[in-house]
Structures are given as structure tokens and as C-alpha cells.
C-alpha angles and dihedrals in degrees: 000000000000115000122233089242091058091047088052090053093048091049091050096042095103091052095041091047092059092057119093104034099318119146120266128242117247124223119272125242089259096053107121096214092049092049092049093048092051094047094043093047091054095045093046090054091045090053090057097060113126124232086033116246114249094211104029109155124214112253118234133182122268119196094202092054088049092053090051090049091049093050091052096042090052089061088066093219120144094215135085123279106266092210095063092089092059114092112245091357095114101027134026094221108030126067092194124055125175128202143201125189128198122191128188147118112311090236091060097048124116124147092232092049092049092047092048091051088058091046092050089069081082087096088069096048124091111203096197093058099023086230137133129227089196136350111336106140092106090055094048091050092051093050102033103131096216094059111090104155126070134177123181139183137179128209134188112231128187091224133355128169092344094311114120117212090011132184113217115195120192127187122187123200136200129239091021 
């Protein structure tokens, strides 16, 4: 028979295991604060576009996109989801899904910070030619006026792309 003390230890194991330098748990894709930060971060960046977009749509959360982002983030791979090119593979209603990935130390991760890092690629984007002088695809996905759905997820990985105890943050967009 299991004692009550042992049951208490088992019940508290996730909490006790995080004490003493253990890695934190990240919010789930259903966490209200996480969802609000992801949506607000995208919409704040979209509002900064200059010249202002004449048809910029307001970004809202999509649970199916978030599930796809979570499944890919949990693979702990710093590369794009190979299934995004397949119609209806990543979303039941959208044939086109875009994706941004942020990778860094788990201590540095915030949804707003990751989204702003993508937006900051604006310095490499030339509006007049719609060209990039360096990487700016993350920026263009964040501010693309036709996208209006987003779903994001973050996972903790032991090692990804040379980063130990990494946070990998994936956002999927529809339409891509």
C-alpha cells in the first residue's frame, strides 16, 4: 500500500523537480496570457508598418495553427515544417500556411521579444522594390496584409542548433 506521504511527493514532483536549477515549463497553446501576448505582439508590429497598409487585417488566434506549431516545435528542429507545402496538411481550411521560427536560450524567450525580432528585419526590406538586402522573410510574414490567423507554440529543447536548453518558438500563419 502506498503511503499518503509518498502520494504527496508524487503529486508535487513536477514542482519539486523545477527547484534547484531545473528548466521551466513554458505556457501551453491554450494559456490565455500566452495567446494574448502572441496576438498583441503581431498586431502591434502590423500597426507599425510604414507606409501603412491600406488593407491590413487584424490578426486573431487559430487553435488548429497552434496545434501545428506545437507539433513542429516539439520536434526540436530549427528548420521549417516540411508539411507546410502540402495543401490542407497543416490546417483543415487553409491551403497555404506560413511559418516563422525563433530559437534562443530559454531564459531570453518572450513571445513579444521573438515577434519583435522578426519584425526588426524591416531594416533589410525595401518597400519600393519589395526586395530584401538580407533576411527579411520573417518580417514580411508578420506584416503580410492577407494573413489574419496565427497560432504559436513554444517548446523547451535540450539542444537545438548549438543552443543548449533552448526555447524554440514557432508561429504559423494563414493564409501564408
